[in-house]
DRENZA-843451 format. One record per residue: residue in three letters; x, y, z of N, C-alpha, C, O in turn. Coordinates in steps of 0.05 Angstrom, whole numbers, plus 5000, padded with zeros to 4 digits. Atoms other than C-alpha are relative to their C-alpha. Layout:
DRENZA-843451
alaXYZXYZXYZXYZ ...
END
This chain:
DRENZA-843451
unk501649665002499950005003503050225003505150235015 unk497949745007503450654981499150275012497350364998 unk500249834981502951295037499150134989500350294975 unk501449865014497051555017500650325027501650545029 unk500549754974496051955083501950194994501150424990 unk497849775008503652305067498550184981497550404986 unk500549915024501552414995498950184996499650364982 unk502949814987494852755022500950145015499450335019 unk499749634983498353285069502750134976503250364969 unk497449805023504453425016498150164982498550404978 unk502749905017498053564970499150295010499050515001 unk500349684992496054035012501950205020501150345038 unk498149814994502154375031499250204977499150444984 unk500649855010500254664970499550235011501350405007 unk501249844985496255145012501650185012500950345029 unk497849824981503255475028501050064971503350154968 unk499849865022503355634959503450044989504849914973 unk496949954999510255964965501149885016503349885005 unk499050124978512655605023499650245030499650195054 unk499249764972512656395063496650104994496250225015 unk502049974999505356535046498649995017498449785030 unk502050064982500056745088498450045009498150195029 unk502149945013493856655068497550005025495849835021 unk501549964987489656905136500550324995498850405010 unk499849805007491157595115499850114971500549984952 unk500949925021488958025062500750304999501150475016 unk498349625003491358715024498350065021496949895032 unk502349794985487259295068498750144980496450224978 unk501149855031486859595002497749924994496150084985 unk503550155016480359054986498450035027495950025026 unk503149874986476559245044499650235000498150265019 unk501449795007475359965024499850174974501650304963 unk500249915035472260184956500750295007500750424986 unk499349705019474160894963502750155011503250375023 unk496850024999481360824967501149994967501449784955 unk499250045026483861044894501449795000501949655019 unk499150205011487360584844503150135020503550285040 unk496350074993495460514856500750114983499450084962 unk498749815032500061014808500449684986500049454994 unk499150275016502360564755502450154970501850294951 unk499749955008507860634725501549784985502649624999 unk499350065031510360314649503349904999504950084992 unk497750075002516859914650499949874976498149714972 unk498549995024520359854583501049774992503149685000 unk499750345006520059174555501249874970500149894948 unk498349955029525358944503498949694980497549514988 unk498550195015526758474442501249735019502449745040 unk497550224973529357674466501249914976499949754964 unk498650185011534057474423499749734995499149615016 unk500150295000533956734393502649935011504750065011 unk497550144990538556284425502249944964501749904941 unk497850025025545156224380500949715004501549565022 unk500450485008545355434349503350015012504850205005 unk498350174984551255074393499849795014498049725029 unk500650224994553454464404500049945029499749705036 unk498950044971554854554482496050135009494650315000 unk502749914990547654494525499050315002500850465008 unk501549724982542855184541497549955003495949844988 unk502750044974537355204598498750154972499650274952 unk502949885022530455394557499750325016499050325040 unk500849774981529856184578496849915001495349754990 unk503049954978523756314619499550304994497150344994 unk499749745002524757044607502050275006503650284987 unk498749854989528457644640500150245013498150375006 unk501449824988528858204684500950224987502250224966 unk499649734999529258914685499950145021498250115039 unk499249924981532859374727497650235012496150334995 unk501749814992528559854771501450165005503850125011 unk497649805010530860504764499450065047497349985057 unk500549954975532560774856499150055007498949965029 unk502749904990526461204865498049984991496350154987 unk502750075001521560814847498849995014496450035011 unk502250114969518960644908498150285006495750335011 unk502849695000517461404908497050124982495450314987 unk502049885022512361474851497549735014495249725007 unk503750034990507660964897499450195012500550415009 unk500549784992502961284944499449825025498649595024 unk500150024966502961275029496750125002495850344994 unk502949814996495461325050499349935026501249925041 unk500749964972491261215117497449935004496050095017 unk502749945003484860965108498450035031496150115032 unk500850134981483860805181501350205018502150425010 unk497649814980487561085248501949735008501149505011 unk498150185009493660725249500949734996502049565010 unk500650175026492860335189500950174976499450344966 unk499249905024498060545127499849934986499049714993 unk498550135027499560335058501850174987502350414993 unk498649925008503660445015499349754980498749524987 unk500750085028502360214943501350024970502250234960 unk496949875031506760154872497949814978496449654989 unk501450115033503159874798501950034981502750254973 unk497950055021508159614750498849884972497749684964 unk502550225037505159444678503150034985504750224987 unk498149995019510259154626498049834970497749594967 unk500450055011506959144568500949694978503249604984 unk499350384992507258324534500449915011500549695001 unk498750154968509458084599498349694997497049665017 unk502650324978505057314606501550055022502450245008 unk500449964980507357424668502450285020503950425006 unk498749894989511057854728501549885029500449715043 unk499650064972515257764791502350155006504150184989 unk498849824988518758194833502549955011502449755024 unk498050084985525858184857500850245029502150445021 unk498249884986528158544918503049945017504449735020 unk497050074985534658724963499150115019497350275019 unk500049834962535158915041496849945006495150095017 unk503149974988528458625048500049965038500949785051 unk498850064974528258765121496950135010496650375012 unk503349954999519658745136500450035037502149915049 unk499849974973517959005215498549825009496649754995 unk502850104983514058615264496850114999496350335009 unk502849835017506258765236501049964977501049724970 unk499850025026508658905168498849664981499349424982 unk501750225015504558495124500550034959498350124952 unk499549935025506658575043498949814984499349594995 unk501650055022502458304977500650124975500850364969 unk499449845017503858254913497349874981496949634984 unk500650165001497758174867498650164971498650404967 unk500949875028494358244792498050304991496650415007 unk502449805000490258804759497049895011495650065022 unk502150055002484158414767499049935029496649885034 unk499950074988486258264839499149705010498149645031 unk501950335010483957524825503549845016503349685034 unk497550124997491857314836501250065029502250285027 unk498049864987495257454897502149825019501849585022 unk498050154991500957224935501450195035502850395037 unk498949954962502957385016498049994999496549934981 unk498649864995501857605054503349975008503749785024 unk496449994990510457675067499650155021498450365026 unk499649794962512557765146502250014994503049984971 unk498549914987518357925182502649694991505049704996 unk499750204995519757205165501849914976502949694975 unk499150115032522457195092502250295001503450394981 unk497249765011527657825111501949885000502249665011 unk496650075017534857755081501350284983500750524980 unk498649735024539558135032498550004980498150204965 unk502649965030534557934979497149784999496949625017 unk503150095001527257624964499050094974499150304961 unk501549925030523457474906497849814997497749585005 unk503450074995516157344894499249794968500149844945 unk500450215022513656774845498950244975498850484980 unk501049895011510757014784496850014994495249845003 unk503449954986503257284776499950074971501250244960 unk500649965029500157184705500350314992500750495008 unk501149715014499057804655503150255001505350235011 unk498349654992502958544653500250165017501950335014 unk500349894982501258814710498449905024496349775026 unk499350134971502258714786500350195017501750395013 unk499549754981501559094843500549925024499349735036 unk498650024969505959184910498850155026499950375029 unk500149914978503159384973500349875032499549655041 unk499249994977505559445038498050055021497250285018 unk501549864985500659495096502549885035503749685041 unk498649954981503859715163498550235009496950384999 unk500949814974502660085230501150195015500450305036 unk498049804997508860495226499650224988499350214964 unk501149855024507061175204503450124992505250195007 unk497649825002512761465163501249984957500050154944 unk498849915036515661495081501849795011502349945030 unk498150055012520761035085498749645004497349535020 unk501150344991520060245070502250005008504050165013 unk497850044991523159725087501049854983501049624991 unk498750155022526359445026500550114986500550344994 unk498949865016529259654954498049804980498449564983 unk499950035031525759504888502949994985504450184979 unk496950025020532159214849498249924982496850134983 unk500650245021528558734790497250144985496650354995 unk501750255013522758564746500549794991502249794973 unk500150225017521857884730497350124971495150244973 unk502649925016518357974659500349664983502649604975 unk500550145000515557284637499649844966498149664972 unk500849955027514557164563499249674985500849614968 unk501450325017511456434533500150004963498249944949 unk500049965027513256544462501949694981504249684989 unk500150205009514655884419502550174988504450024993 unk497649835038520356374360502449945019504049765013 unk498050114992525156404424499749855028501049895048 unk498650214976524155864471498050015022496749805024 unk501749914984519956224532497849815000496349804981 unk501450174988516055684567499650015033500650135053 unk503050064975510655464619499149805007500049594999 unk501050074989506255224658497449964961496650104942 unk501550155030502154724601501150024977499449994960 unk498049935018507254844550501349774990502149824968 unk499250155002510054134548498649834976496549804964 unk500850235032510053664491496649725012496249595032 unk502350144990502753274489500949725007499449605023 unk499550304994506452544492501649975026502649755028 unk499949894972508752774564498449815018496349755007 unk501250184988506252294618501050145032503350115040 unk499249844978505752764692500049635024498849415026 unk499250204970508952364761498449885001499049645005 unk501850154975502352184787498849804989497949635005 unk500450245010500351704731501049625001503449614999 unk499350195005501150924728502949885008503749705024 unk496750064994508950984716500850155020503350155020 unk498749904984510151394771499449975022500150125040 unk500350194981507450944816501449915025500649915048 unk498150154989513550594839502450255014504450175025 unk498649845004516851304847498550235020499350475021 unk499449714988513851714894500250175007499250395002 unk498249934980518651814946502450244981503550464977 unk497849955034523052014892499350284992500550475001 unk502349835012518252494856501050245020502350435012 unk499449754983518952934925502550125000502250345010 unk497249984992526053044927500550284974501750494979 unk499349875028526053374848496850235008494750205020 unk501749785003523054114835501250214981503650254984 unk500249915023522854534775501850325012501050435032 unk498549834992528055104783499350274980498450254957 unk500849735020527055924758503250095009503950175031 unk496349894988536056064751498450304984496450344971 unk500949845003535956694742503750074992505149915004 unk497650005016543256934704501050284992501650324968 unk499949775017544757664700498850154997498950365011 unk504449855003537757934679499649814966499749894942 unk500250295014536857224640498649835021499749765042 unk502050304985531056694668500549784977501049794953 unk499150265012532256014655497949775019497849755043 unk501050264974527755374679501949904992503449964973 unk497750314990531854734702499049955019498150125034 unk500450204995530254184730501549905020503449805009 unk498150074989533953974796499449715021497849535016 unk501750194985533553504858501749915026504049835024 unk498650004973535453434936502149705005501749465003 unk499050245003539452974941502449915036504050055049 unk498950184962542252455016502550114999503650184979 unk496850134996549052445045500549875015498749795029 unk499750284984552651935083499649935032499649735046 unk500749884971551252325148497549925000496849785019 unk502749904996544252405131498350075022496349975032 unk500749714978543953045178497750104976496050194991 unk502749875010538053315122502250284989501050494987 unk498449755011543653865095498149964974497649744963 unk501749895023539154155038501849984974501350144956 unk498450105023544253894986498150024970495949914966 unk502549905028541154144913502749824971505249834971 unk498250135015543953674848499150114967498449934952 unk500449975029542753994779501850054986504150044994 unk497549965014546254164717502150234996501350445007 unk498449785000552854624700498850224985498850464989 unk501449845034549354844634498350295019498650535016 unk501949824991544155154680500650235017501250255041 unk497649794964546555844708503749934990505449975006 unk497449954992553455744686502650304994504850284984 unk499149804983556256344701497750195012498050425004 unk499649964977552156524753500350185015502650195006 unk498749924978553757044814498449895030496449765033 unk500650084970552656934886498150244995496150134986 unk502049915006548457454875497549904985495549944998 unk501850235024543857044819500449755028500649755053 unk500350284978543856434861498650055028496849915038 unk502549944979541156794919496849994995495049875007 unk503150065018534656894874499849794981498549814961 unk502650285020533056204841498550015025498850115047 unk501850044997527055924849500649715006502549624993 unk500150234993526255204881496649894998495749925021 unk501850014995518954964865498249645008496849554990 unk500650144993516854364897497349865004495649985018 unk502750015007510653914881499150114989496750144993 unk501149805035509854344815498749754991499449684969 unk501950195026505353794791496149855004494949875025 unk502150124992498453414783498549935010498849705001 unk500950104989493453234823501349645002502549535021 unk501050195000492652554790500749914960502050074946 unk498950075025493752184715500450284972501850304952 unk501549755025490652884677501750194998503750165012 unk499049754996493353554664498050255008496150314994 unk500649864980491254034706498550224978498850164955 unk501849725022486954674666501150145016501550335001 unk500049764980488955124726503849945002504949754990 unk496950085000497055174745498749945030497050075043 unk499949984958497454854824501850094997503350174979 unk499049884985499855044873503549865003503949644993 unk497650184983507554844904501250085029500050245044 unk497949744973512855084966502350004993504149844995 unk498149905013516755454935503950045017503249975039 unk498149954982523655564971502450184981503250114959 unk499049755011527756194954504349915006505149795026 unk496749994988537056194952501549714999500949485005 unk498050245005542255774937502450085009503250315015 unk496749824997549455744948501549794983500749564986 unk499850155007553655414901502949915007504750075012 unk498850174983558254854926502749894978505149924975 unk497750135036561754504859498850034980496450054978 unk501550225031560554324790503050004979505350074983 unk497650095008564354104735500750164986500450384997 unk497149845016569154454675496650104982494350034983 unk502849925011564554844630499649864971498049954955 unk499650115038566154394558499149785009500449655026 unk501150374989561653724567501949844987501749594991 unk497350235009568253434527501549935024502649715023 unk498049944983572053584590498349945033499649915054 unk501949904973566153604650497849734994497049614974 unk502550285012560753044665497550255006495450165014 unk502849774993555553784675498649905022496649755020 unk502150054987553653734738500550305019501750495010 unk500349714980552854294797498449875019497049665019 unk500350134965551754234871500250205023502350295034 unk500149804998548054724903498550035041496349935045 unk500649904988546954954975497950115002498050365000 unk501349714994540055194988498850105017497649955032 unk500249904973538655725037498450075019498750165042 unk501749954977532255735058499049845007499749634996 unk500550274980528555275109497149934998495050064999 unk502450185018524154725082496750095024497050145047 unk501449864981517754955117498449955015497449785001 unk500050124985514254785174497449764993495049834992 unk503450195011509154045150502250014983502849784991 unk500450135026513153995086503449835013505149945027 unk498450234999518053265089500750024975498849994959 unk499850095028521653255024502049834999504049825015 unk497350174982525852695013502849984986502749994961 unk497450045017533252624991500249814989500049605003 unk499350265005534652134938502450105001503750305001 unk497650184996539351694944501049964979499449954960 unk497250035017545951584898501649735003502149605023 unk497950104999550551174862501849994980501149944957 unk496349985007558251214842499949804985500449844961 unk498150445010559750434822501050124973503350164967 unk498350005015559350634756498649674980499449574959 unk500950255015554549964742497750154980496650374984 unk501349975028550549974674496949985013497549895035 unk503149834990542250144697499449754969500749724948 unk501050235016538149544661496850234997495150164981 unk502249925000532250084671499250085025499549955046 unk500649774992529450694702496950225005494550175005 unk502349865006526351354704501850234994504350214989 unk499249705001527352094697498150195005496850304987 unk502049814987523352504734500850304994503150384998 unk498649785004523153194711497550234980495550164968 unk501849785002519853894692500050014969502250104962 unk499349965029519253894614498250314991496150375000 unk500549694999518654664584498250065031495950125039 unk500449844965518554854660495550075018494050225031 unk503150074999511354494661500149855028501949865044 unk501250114976508454124713502949685005504849634989 unk497850245009512653394741499249944984497250054975 unk500050145021513752844685501949895016503849935031 unk496550304992516652174689499949924969497949964957 unk497550155026520751864623499649775020499349745044 unk499550344987520951114628502249914973502349984950 unk497349965029527750854592499649565006498849555030 unk499950254986527649964605501449884983500349674976 unk498450095017533849834553502350165029502750315048 unk495949994977540649874593501450324989500750374966 unk499549714996543550604595503949884989505149684998 unk498050085007550450644553502450184994502350314973 unk499249885002556250974562501050114969500850004947 unk500249805024558151544515501650175007502650185029 unk499249704984561352224510497650144992495650024985 unk503049875006555952714497500850064976503150094966 unk500349995016552052844441501149814976501149894953 unk498950125019555452164407498949775013499649745037 unk500750165005551351514400501849715010500949505017 unk498150185009557551124400500549925033500750095051 unk500250154976558050574462505150145006507150144992 unk495949844991566650934496499149915034497450005050 unk499750114972567950524562500950245025500650235049 unk499549734986570651254582499050315000499950525008 unk502249735004564751714562500350085026501149935044 unk500849884981563452184610496650005007495450075028 unk504049984994554952084599499749804998501749674991 unk502250124999550151634602498149934966497550164959 unk501849965020545751474534498349855009498849635018 unk502850054986537951394556499049854971500949814955 unk501350025025533651164495496750035023496549935046 unk502650014976525751324529499449654992500849484982 unk500450225006520750724528496850095004495850175025 unk502750055007513650734500498849975028500449845041 unk501350114982508050684567498450034996498150194978 unk502650045006500750524572499150325001496750354997 unk501649784992500251384589501050174981500050394976 unk498949735030505151684525501949845001502049605008 unk497550115018511651614498501150285021500850505011 unk499949884990514451984564503550124998505350025011 unk497750094999520952274542500350435011498350585012 unk499749755003524653064557501150144982502750094963 unk499549645018525153744530501450285025502250265048 unk499049724996527554484546499450025033497849855040 unk501450114974526654544623501049735017501749755040 unk498450224984529253794644502050055004502650065028 unk496949914992535853984644501050045014501050285022 unk499350014974539553734704498049775021498449705044 unk501050144987534753314725500249684998500749564977 unk497650204997536952634755498749734988496349694987 unk500550325013536651924723500749795018503049745026 unk501250084971533851494778500749574981499649484961 unk500050335006536350614769498449855015497849955037 unk501650154976532250104803499850115024497850185036 unk499549944961534450274871498550325012498350415035 unk500349764986531650954863502150155001502150365015 unk496849904997538951124853500650314987499850324964 unk499849935031541051764818502549944980503649744989 unk497950225014546251524774500650174974502750124962 unk498949835006545852144728499750234995498150275013 unk501149824994544652874712499050144968500150344959 unk501549795026540853124643502050234987502750434999 unk497449795009546253494600497450124978495950314980 unk501749945030542353484529498849754982498349534992 unk500450225015540353084472496849894980494949954993 unk501749915025534952994412496449924997494849994980 unk501550154995529452554446497650354999498250595001 unk501049635002522853094436497749785009498149565019 unk502050255003515152784432499250024959497549924946 unk499750035036516652934348501949664997501249454985 unk498150325010522752334349500749955041502450035056 unk500550074979521052064413501849755001500349625015 unk498250205004526151494406502850094984504049934970 unk496949844996532752004399501649965030500550015051 unk499249964978537251934449500450285016500750515007 unk499149674987538352444512502949785018503149545025 unk498150134980545352394552500250155032499650395033 unk500249944984546052474624503049975014503849755022 unk497550004985552752654656500449865017498549885033 unk500350134985554952174696500350055025502350195028 unk499850134974554052034770502749935010503650035031 unk496850144991560851694779501950244987503950295000 unk497749995015564552084731499250345025500750285044 unk500949954986561752684776501350005035501150205049 unk500450224980563252334836503650205008503550405023 unk497349894995571352604841501250094986502950254993 unk498850065024573252554774499950264985501350234965 unk499949725015572553254744502650045016504250064997 unk497349844985579253494796498249915022495949845026 unk500150014967580153434864499750155017499850095041 unk500849714982578554104890498549935007497349804990 unk502749954998572654084929497850164987495550104994 unk501449825025569354594875500049744985497749674981 unk501550215033569553964819499049795009498449614992 unk501350304999566753404857497649905015496150085024 unk502349884978561453194899500249745026499049715048 unk498250214963564952634951499950185020498750135041 unk498749874989567053134978497850165016498050175041 unk503449994982559453424999499049795005498349795028 unk501450074996556452864995499949675024498149565037 unk498350204979560852285034502250175020504650105021 unk498749864984563352825084503449845014505849865009 unk498150214989567252295128501549794988503049665001 unk498050195015570251835069499449825003501249665007 unk500450354990566251195083500249834980499549604984 unk500450085023566951035017498249834986498949684969 unk501950115015560150784998499350004968499850214956 unk499950065025558950604934496950094986496650204964 unk502649845010551250794929498950075038499849965058 unk501350004973546751094993496550094982495750224963 unk503149935006538851044993499150255008499750365029 unk502649914992533951464993499750115031500749975049 unk499849994976532351905058496150085006494850114986 unk502449895004524852125082501550265028501850515028 unk500049814960526652455160497950085010497750265026 unk501649814981520152515175499449725009498549524998 unk501050224979519652085232496849845005496549675023 unk503150174992512051805233500049874971497649824964 unk499250045029514051595161499649565013500149435032 unk501150234993511950905168498549814972496149794969 unk502050065019510850525101502149664976504549624979 unk499950155004511549895057500850134978499950364974 unk500049985033514449904982502649854990504249725003 unk498050275009518849574932500350084967498250084954 unk499050005028522249714860500949724993501849545007 unk498650255014523849184808501250094973500250204954 unk497650005023529849184762497250014974496750204959 unk501250035037524949004699497349815008497349605020 unk502950184991516848814704498049914973495649884972 unk500250145017516648564641502549924995504650054994 unk498250295013520447884617499649794986497449804975 unk499750125022521647334577499549865024499449985046 unk500250184982520246614614502649945002504449974985 unk497350174976525746284662502550304999504850265006 unk499449864980527947004672500550135026498650095042 unk501450004974529147284734499750355009500050494989 unk501749744989526648014775502150015033502249805045 unk498549864983531148294833498350225002497850364982 unk502649834984525948734876502950175021504750075034 unk499449894979528949274915498050165020496050305016 unk501949984983526749344981499750325021500550345044 unk499649874987525150064998498150165027498150395036 unk500749964972521350085058500750245026503050285034 unk497949864974522550555116498050105019495950215010 unk500950084977520150535192502449895010504749895000 unk499550144972522150195251500349794999500249685021 unk502550175006520649625218502049685009504249625000 unk498450344998522948845245499249694981500049464986 unk501350255005519348355205499450004966500650214959 unk500050035032518348285131498949754982500249554977 unk501250265017514347825090498249974966495849954961 unk500750005022514447795016498049734983498549494986 unk500750255021509947344964500850164971500950404965 unk500049945032511347274886498049844998498449625007 unk502050235014504946904859502149954976502850144963 unk498850105030508946524799503049965000504349824985 unk496750035007516146624814500949685021499449495024 unk498650125006520346194837503450125026505650185020 unk500050004973522846284908496150164998495750384988 unk502449865002514446404916498450245028496550395029 unk499649794982516146754984502050055021503149855029 unk498049934991520847085025500150125027499750365031 unk499849764966521747275103502750154997504750004996 unk497749914993527247835104499850264984498050334969 unk501149725004528948535093500850024962499450214954 unk499450135021531848315011500049755002500649565017 unk501050355013529747824970502149924979503750094969 unk497649945005534047494935498249954957495849984954 unk501149985019532647404854498249795001498349585015 unk503150194997525947094836499249954969498650114952 unk499850275036525346584769497250055004495750015023 unk503450075016519046664731499849734976501049774955 unk500150305019517945944690497450044987497149894968 unk502450005026510646164656500150325002500750525015 unk501449704991507746614627498050145010497049985025 unk501849924984502647054655500650335011502150515002 unk500749724984501147664698500849985023502249785019 unk498250054964503947624773499450215014499050445007 unk502249744972501347964841503549985004504949814994 unk498149924974507348194885498650125038496350215042 unk500950014975506448284962502150055008504249965000 unk497849934975510248645022498550055011496650175000 unk501449934977507448685092502649955008504149765008 unk498249964975512249035134498449925034496349785034 unk500650044975510948995212502250125021504650075016 unk498749884978513849375277500849895025499649695032 unk499750144975516049175337498150145027498050065050 unk503149794996509649755355497149894992494749944994 unk503150145009505549315328498450124973496150094965 unk502249815021505049835265500249784981501949604986 unk499550075028504049525192498550194975496650354970 unk501549965040503049615118500349834982502049664986 unk500350205019502249235066501350274955500450504951 unk500550075020503449404997499849764977501549594971 unk501750245030499448964936500850164977500350404978 unk501749935013500449054868500149734990501749544990 unk501050255020496848594827500250074961499550274949 unk498750045019499548384758502750244996503250394977 unk498049885000505548714778502449974960503150044937 unk498050225028510148294732499449794977498949554978 unk501550215035508348054655503049914994505250024990 unk498750095014511447594635499949764966498449574961 unk501150065023511447364568500849644986502849504990 unk498850225004510646724530502149974980501850164964 unk497050055009517746474494498550004969496149964971 unk499550045032517646464410501849834992504049905000 unk496650135019522845974369497949914987495549914990 unk498049935007524945864327499750424988497550504982 unk502049785007524846674307502250065001503750035019 unk502250025026525446864252500549674996502049525009 unk501650285015522746214215499549994972501150134960 unk500950135027520046004150497849965004497249784989 unk502149864992513346174178497949795013495549785009 unk500450174976512645624233501150095029503150225033 unk498149784973514045834305498249795019496049705015 unk501650074972512945514379499650345014500650575012 unk500749794978509845924428500649765011500349555000 unk499850004983511845734495498750085028499250315035 unk501249924972508145794564501750005028501050125048 unk499450144977513045494612499749674997498849504982 unk500950364990513544864650498749875017499449665028 unk502850085007507144804663498349894985496149774985 unk501450235029505744534604497849964995497349754983 unk502350005007499244644597499950234985501550414985 unk500849715018495245134545498650095017497349945031 unk501749834975491945734590497449934982497649974958 unk501449945010484445564578499150174992498250164969 unk499849685019483546214562500750124982500850374983 unk497749825021487546344500498650024985497049844977 unk500050005032486346654442502750104991504850145004 unk497349965005490646834390498950114978496750054969 unk500249825029491047334326502450124986504450224996 unk496549875016496247534271498650134984496550114971 unk501349705014496248204244503150014976505349914980 unk496349895004502248444196500750184999499950295020 unk498549764988506049054193497450234989497250385008 unk501549845004500949494168496549915025494650055030 unk502549974974495349244226496949824986494549804990 unk503050175018491348774174499649705017501549545016 unk500450325002488448094201501149844978501149884953 unk499150185020491347534174499949795009500849775031 unk500750234996489146764171502349885004504249944990 unk498450194999493446234201499649775011497549795025 unk500650224985493645464228501550045027503850145029 unk499650034980494045354298501349705017499249605022 unk500150354995495644674322502850005035504850135039 unk497950134975498644324400501449964999501049715000 unk497250105001505644194398498849805034497649835055 unk499550364980505743534445502049925021501949765039 unk497650034999512543634456501150205024502650125042 unk500149804982512344324495497850125013497750355020 unk502649844989505544414520499550194993498350355007 unk500849635023504945024470498449914983497449694977 unk501650055032501745084415502850044968505350034966 unk497749975035505445184334497250254988494850274988 unk502049805016503145784299500349904973502149734975 unk497950055026504745644221497950294994495750345002 unk501949805019502746304176499749864974497649934963 unk500450095033503445894104501550154989503650234999 unk497949945009506046184058499750404999499750524977 unk498849795000506746924082502050064985503249874976 unk498449935019511447364040501850015034501449955058 unk498350034988517247484068500250315027499150525021 unk501649634975517248124146498749925023497649735034 unk501550074973515348264200496549955014494850125011 unk503250074991508147964234499950105027501950205037 unk500649944978504948094298497949745022495849665012 unk501650344982501747454350498550215021500350275037 unk501449954987497047804390498949715015497449535007 unk500650384979496847164456497650335023498350545034 unk501049874974490547484501499349635011498449415002 unk501050244974489846994564498950145027499450375033 unk501949804982485047154624499950304987501650484993 unk500749735011483147744590503250244991502950424975 unk497449965006490948004585501449954969502249734961 unk499049985019493348194520503449974994504650194996 unk497649825008500448134501501349894973500849674963 unk500150045028503548204434503049944994504750065005 unk498850065009508447824397501150024977499650004958 unk500249915029513847994339502149694994503849565006 unk499050325003514447374291501450084976500350194956 unk499549865041519047534227500849634983501949414985 unk500150285028517847064166503050014985503150184967 unk497950025031525046924124499649804976499149564981 unk500850305016523946464073502450074982503149914964 
END
């Protein structure tokens, strides 16, 4: 059973929206009709040049910032609607902007101060922000539209503002120059709460969308919280170096990290979901800028504290360099909501943007797999997203590639975590090892962590969920809590049950769809169950293949043809064709004779117990 209660709680932390907002208060100006509208200052916008073609990776443009005049605050207006209450307001307008946000410096609200940001129609409100957000820098979230109003409510008389307005951020959703945001990802993408994300509900909580600031340019990227061997909740955050490659210390302090920015289910939402938003980071380490000499990683330390009630996951990692047979990438394509991309082919060691295998390559090449909900790939905005192996551990960070919804079978390239570990340089600013293994334990892999002491749940993944008869599956236990007993049940598997934390490889010798169940118990009496029906799919064996037209189909060692068996044959165009089916007394299976069909590929649809599987049969005459 999934930890639905925890997911429910996290969903409603969306009500925090920006981690800083206090929804109990509304601007004073909303309460008084007699208050005149705030003064409007027009901010000039500019044309955004197209990105120049380059072989090096580039982050997805999100917009740009415009510096604000030091005296711009003087154009706002002070009013006292009632005794002891003072308000200051200023509206900023930038024609053609899809959204606006504000960058502050020397943010020093006093006790009792409330700051709000809202749109022209007053239908979208950010705040109240209070002295809890005080710091050298402060940034607000984008508000859609080309005009926003900033309003300060205070009980302190005077004309001195406790902050400086520094820059206005301008978001432009424009396909011609690459600007994207909510709802802009390709139609092939798979939301993370579709069935393909069921096994990755913990890992997704570590992944965040990033609004990157580099000078006056804004970009969308993705990254992940990452655990360290001390398991001490240090908020290390891993992304790609090309995301804000030349960002300054002040730029990093204004980066925004959107956690839980996702659909509540498998459907794409019509309205933008909320998120838990943290602001600010410091650069710890990064790779060289050139992809031929570096593995394109960047490690940050988040500066904003985790808000109360928000228990993120810290993803584990694996620097062993072992080839992963399958897994997922969790990412924010086009700056959109969180999506999941699945791979079922083993990753390949290569050089960046070169599909040829190279055992000394700095990158993993990945090809994506079409699944029941779509053909999830990566897009601009996915840069820096983690590549996860079956154990849920990070093995790479996305650099770039050719995969898209138009060309889903093209490869993507991930900087190897194993190379980023310590091969980019011996200095602490060039490696992950110094930070993620501070006590030099030398462990090659580390589990992800929850750090919510109340968390107790059963969970597992498998290195493969679709196999052939006779193959084995390695299950990885990912349960959490003070557990003293594990009970595994594998229908159709050998062995069929196991008592212990980590089961041996489970062999499946018959075709079918098989359930897996894990029950965990604690000494205090807590228990939880994860039960996945038809979790493992074992396909019938077809041989010889290619053949001259006759194919043997075996259903495994049981030696019995399923009572509900149905077989259909199609040519490559989808046209149903005639064939002869005979029982094979030697194997306990059937013989399919395609007769005089021409040379080529044919599809055999096998249906047992209402479940369909498709086998490819090659006729070579």
